[in-house]
RORO-498419 format. One line per 4 residues: number of its first residue (from 1); for each residue x, y, z of C-alpha. Coordinates in steps of 0.05 Angstrom, whole numbers. Example, Ala and Ser with C-alpha at 12.3 -4.5 7.8 and 13.67 -1.06 7.14 Angstrom:
// RORO-498419
1 = 246,-90,156; 273,-21,143
This chain:
// RORO-498419
1 = 1420,529,2400; 1382,504,2460; 1344,550,2508; 1299,530,2566
5 = 1240,576,2584; 1205,582,2651; 1139,618,2637; 1105,648,2698
9 = 1036,679,2696; 1029,741,2739; 998,735,2809; 925,751,2823
13 = 905,823,2807; 849,869,2829; 812,856,2763; 821,780,2772
17 = 792,785,2841; 733,828,2819; 718,785,2758; 736,837,2706
21 = 766,827,2638; 839,846,2639; 882,845,2576; 919,907,2553
25 = 887,943,2612; 923,935,2678; 908,930,2752; 954,919,2812
29 = 972,853,2845; 931,838,2906; 963,814,2971; 947,743,2948
33 = 978,759,2880; 1043,780,2914; 1042,715,2954; 1031,675,2891
37 = 1089,710,2856; 1135,697,2915; 1113,624,2917; 1132,618,2843
41 = 1200,647,2862; 1206,596,2917; 1189,539,2870; 1242,564,2821
45 = 1294,578,2875; 1345,529,2847; 1342,557,2776; 1398,604,2756
49 = 1366,650,2704; 1413,676,2651; 1360,722,2621; 1291,747,2642
53 = 1237,781,2602; 1170,811,2623; 1107,840,2593; 1104,916,2600
57 = 1044,909,2647; 1060,928,2719; 1028,864,2745; 1080,824,2706
61 = 1139,870,2722; 1123,862,2796; 1114,787,2789; 1182,780,2755
65 = 1214,821,2811; 1186,773,2863; 1211,712,2825; 1280,743,2814
69 = 1289,770,2884; 1361,757,2908; 1383,729,2840; 1421,790,2817
73 = 1383,798,2752; 1329,845,2727; 1276,829,2676; 1278,865,2609
77 = 1211,891,2584; 1189,862,2518; 1127,895,2489; 1105,833,2450
81 = 1094,796,2516; 1033,839,2532; 966,805,2543; 913,795,2490
85 = 874,857,2470; 800,845,2489; 776,908,2455; 715,944,2483
89 = 705,888,2533; 768,909,2571; 752,925,2644; 681,898,2640
93 = 654,844,2686; 652,774,2658; 579,772,2677; 562,835,2637
97 = 572,808,2567; 565,732,2575; 544,716,2503; 597,759,2469
101 = 651,734,2516; 631,661,2506; 633,669,2430; 699,707,2429
105 = 734,660,2479; 707,600,2442; 738,625,2377; 800,655,2411
109 = 785,717,2370; 763,786,2395; 766,824,2330; 689,828,2330
113 = 692,873,2392; 750,916,2365; 802,872,2398; 858,827,2374
117 = 846,772,2323; 871,701,2332; 916,707,2271; 947,771,2297
121 = 962,742,2365; 991,679,2335; 1039,721,2293; 1056,764,2354
125 = 1074,702,2394; 1120,677,2339; 1152,745,2328; 1162,758,2402
129 = 1198,692,2414; 1241,704,2352; 1261,770,2385; 1275,736,2452
133 = 1316,680,2421; 1358,733,2386; 1377,758,2456; 1395,689,2483
137 = 1457,646,2482; 1462,570,2476; 1443,536,2542; 1408,597,2572
141 = 1355,589,2625; 1302,643,2614; 1246,671,2656; 1184,697,2621
145 = 1133,736,2662; 1069,745,2622; 995,731,2620; 944,675,2619
149 = 911,683,2551; 978,698,2518; 1003,633,2549; 946,594,2517
153 = 970,621,2450; 1041,599,2466; 1014,530,2481; 975,529,2417
157 = 1022,566,2369; 1092,549,2392; 1084,483,2428; 1031,453,2381
161 = 984,431,2436; 908,432,2432; 892,490,2478; 817,475,2479
165 = 827,403,2501; 877,425,2554; 829,478,2579; 771,428,2584
169 = 814,377,2621; 834,429,2673; 764,454,2681; 740,382,2692
173 = 791,379,2749; 762,443,2776; 829,476,2764; 849,539,2726
177 = 884,521,2660; 932,578,2672; 935,591,2748; 959,657,2776
181 = 1033,648,2792; 1032,584,2752; 1095,556,2721; 1103,524,2652
185 = 1170,498,2626; 1188,488,2553; 1250,487,2508; 1273,511,2441
189 = 1327,470,2406; 1350,481,2335; 1283,503,2308; 1240,456,2348
193 = 1196,472,2409; 1182,421,2463; 1139,426,2526; 1170,397,2589
197 = 1114,412,2638; 1047,445,2628; 1024,503,2674; 1024,483,2747
201 = 1009,521,2811; 1073,538,2849; 1051,490,2904; 1044,430,2857
205 = 1101,448,2809; 1153,393,2806; 1223,419,2787; 1246,394,2720
209 = 1315,365,2730; 1370,399,2690; 1418,345,2666; 1488,373,2664
213 = 1560,362,2683; 1604,417,2712; 1679,412,2723; 1711,451,2780
217 = 1784,471,2781; 1803,489,2852; 1869,526,2862; 1904,541,2927
221 = 1936,610,2929; 2012,617,2921; 2060,620,2979; 2052,679,3026
225 = 2095,715,3077; 2060,677,3134; 2068,610,3097; 2142,624,3091
229 = 2148,637,3166; 2102,580,3186; 2049,624,3217; 1975,605,3221
233 = 1937,641,3166; 1862,637,3162; 1818,699,3161; 1881,741,3170
237 = 1922,756,3108; 1993,767,3084; 2020,781,3014; 2045,732,2963
241 = 2120,723,2962; 2160,724,2897; 2157,648,2899; 2081,652,2911
245 = 2073,695,2849; 2114,645,2810; 2070,588,2835; 2008,625,2813
249 = 2040,634,2745; 2054,560,2741; 1981,546,2758; 1961,596,2704
253 = 2004,560,2652; 1976,492,2673; 1905,517,2663; 1915,560,2602
257 = 1878,511,2556; 1818,503,2602; 1758,544,2578; 1730,575,2641
261 = 1658,600,2639; 1670,641,2703; 1715,644,2764; 1705,656,2838
265 = 1758,674,2889; 1764,683,2964; 1761,756,2982; 1829,751,3017
269 = 1882,788,2977; 1929,728,2972; 1874,690,2936; 1852,750,2895
273 = 1922,761,2869; 1929,688,2851; 1862,687,2816; 1878,749,2775
277 = 1943,717,2750; 1907,653,2731; 1850,690,2696; 1896,733,2652
281 = 1895,687,2590; 1820,675,2597; 1794,746,2593; 1749,737,2654
285 = 1747,775,2719; 1746,732,2782; 1686,746,2827; 1701,757,2900
289 = 1663,718,2953; 1672,709,3028; 1644,639,3019; 1713,617,2995
293 = 1752,649,3052; 1799,606,3093; 1776,577,3159; 1776,629,3215
297 = 1825,605,3268; 1806,658,3319; 1860,671,3371; 1907,624,3334
301 = 1912,672,3275; 1985,690,3260; 2014,646,3315; 2077,606,3297
305 = 2055,534,3286; 2116,503,3320; 2096,533,3387; 2026,503,3386
309 = 2033,444,3338; 1999,391,3382; 1938,433,3398; 1933,459,3327
313 = 1933,388,3300; 1880,367,3350; 1836,425,3332; 1844,412,3258
317 = 1817,341,3267; 1749,370,3286; 1757,442,3261; 1739,469,3329
321 = 1759,542,3332; 1695,575,3356; 1715,572,3429; 1774,617,3412
325 = 1734,666,3370; 1738,629,3304; 1694,580,3264; 1672,509,3276
329 = 1664,451,3227; 1590,466,3215; 1604,539,3198; 1655,518,3146
333 = 1611,463,3117; 1553,511,3107; 1599,559,3070; 1625,504,3025
337 = 1554,479,3010; 1530,549,2994; 1589,561,2948; 1582,496,2910
341 = 1506,504,2905; 1513,574,2874; 1567,554,2825; 1535,488,2803
345 = 1467,521,2793; 1497,578,2753; 1539,535,2707; 1512,505,2643
349 = 1524,435,2617; 1598,419,2605; 1623,485,2632; 1686,494,2673
353 = 1690,536,2736; 1752,563,2770; 1753,568,2847; 1813,601,2881
357 = 1816,590,2956; 1859,562,3012; 1891,499,3040; 1849,483,3101
361 = 1786,500,3061; 1808,447,3011; 1818,396,3067; 1748,412,3091
365 = 1719,398,3022; 1753,330,3023; 1725,317,3092; 1656,349,3089
369 = 1638,333,3017; 1678,270,3001; 1685,239,3070; 1761,235,3065
373 = 1795,233,3133; 1848,287,3141; 1900,245,3176; 1892,187,3129
377 = 1897,234,3070; 1965,261,3092; 1990,190,3107; 1973,170,3036
381 = 2006,233,3008; 2070,217,3045; 2069,146,3019; 2062,172,2948
385 = 2117,223,2959; 2074,284,2945; 2050,345,2982; 1979,345,3009
389 = 1962,417,2994; 2018,452,2955; 2015,526,2943; 1989,537,2873
393 = 1962,466,2875; 1904,445,2831; 1846,400,2853; 1795,377,2801
397 = 1725,351,2816; 1659,345,2779; 1585,357,2791; 1535,313,2754
401 = 1464,290,2770; 1465,322,2838; 1530,290,2860; 1603,310,2866
405 = 1660,265,2844; 1735,274,2850; 1775,273,2786; 1844,292,2813
409 = 1866,305,2884; 1908,368,2892; 1970,367,2848; 2029,414,2848
413 = 2021,461,2788; 2081,429,2753; 2048,361,2757; 1981,390,2734
417 = 2015,421,2674; 2040,352,2651; 1972,319,2663; 1929,374,2632
421 = 1977,393,2576
């Protein structure tokens, strides 16, 4: 099993600002502390966290909330992530007991002042991460919100690094070894721990690239009532016909052996119904998103194509519909980029993702992402004797190393069944 951890120290607190010892005692984040936590969240914006765990201290709970804002996940409290117990020196000023503090910090042991011993904290670190690993799945990306001294023990105990040398090097640079809001990245893999980046301030943190390949299976919905009567159908909707249901079932059969990690569908009912049919053998529920909705054709919605074919074709070449109350090419491109960004960040290495959407949206992916000219595409399709965007059609592309690559242009579901079988 392989798990990647993103360890974030809480933002500045009142006790940090006032120079007081803060371990199992707590004090609130300052305004600067909230800023630091939000900066850490900004630095980790591109990370899709599968799990998140926090110390029970409010300063860490609030830090985790800042980092996870907008990510749809809440941190679970793990008691073992609490800060070191500094005994009777808790809450005192660092200047009040300089000799005792120097001795205890030097030995990383506060048992002489009724606090935690080094051995006890080392065992707590090991036991806590055993507990956390028991809650994780292979490939998970995990946020940890905890404390500075606890993090030094992680560096020493789990990662096998010389904490004293690291601390001296940082102090020589006039930097905190464990800055407030700082980010450290490390991995567990089959019993081994490996540090990827030591603690860095959010401003200087360099994202650690996640090497992975994700395969997308894009399916156009089955035939609808408006398709059958040749009416324009974008943000408006009409139900699947009996033939459309059959086409969705053919797509389902073609994809039955593909292991989907998750599925997204346009919020239009024609796409939702198609997605539900395809997802039946996989035991997953497709997630609705307006990012996959068809292009909004404005005043051209539901018009019969034959009556306006020339103007419709001209508008399709540039996707200009905003002057008639619809979308333009930039609107559509931003939706596509947002959708692919979310799905590619969420997916783990070698996972498959199902996308159920629409015909013109597909043509915009070809144009906006892969620079394939619409007219040229249809000319080539006619030469090859195939449809350009068949109902129930399947388009396969990959994401790897920050780039997208086409594997198969859209195929009719019958053809896809023979190729994927």
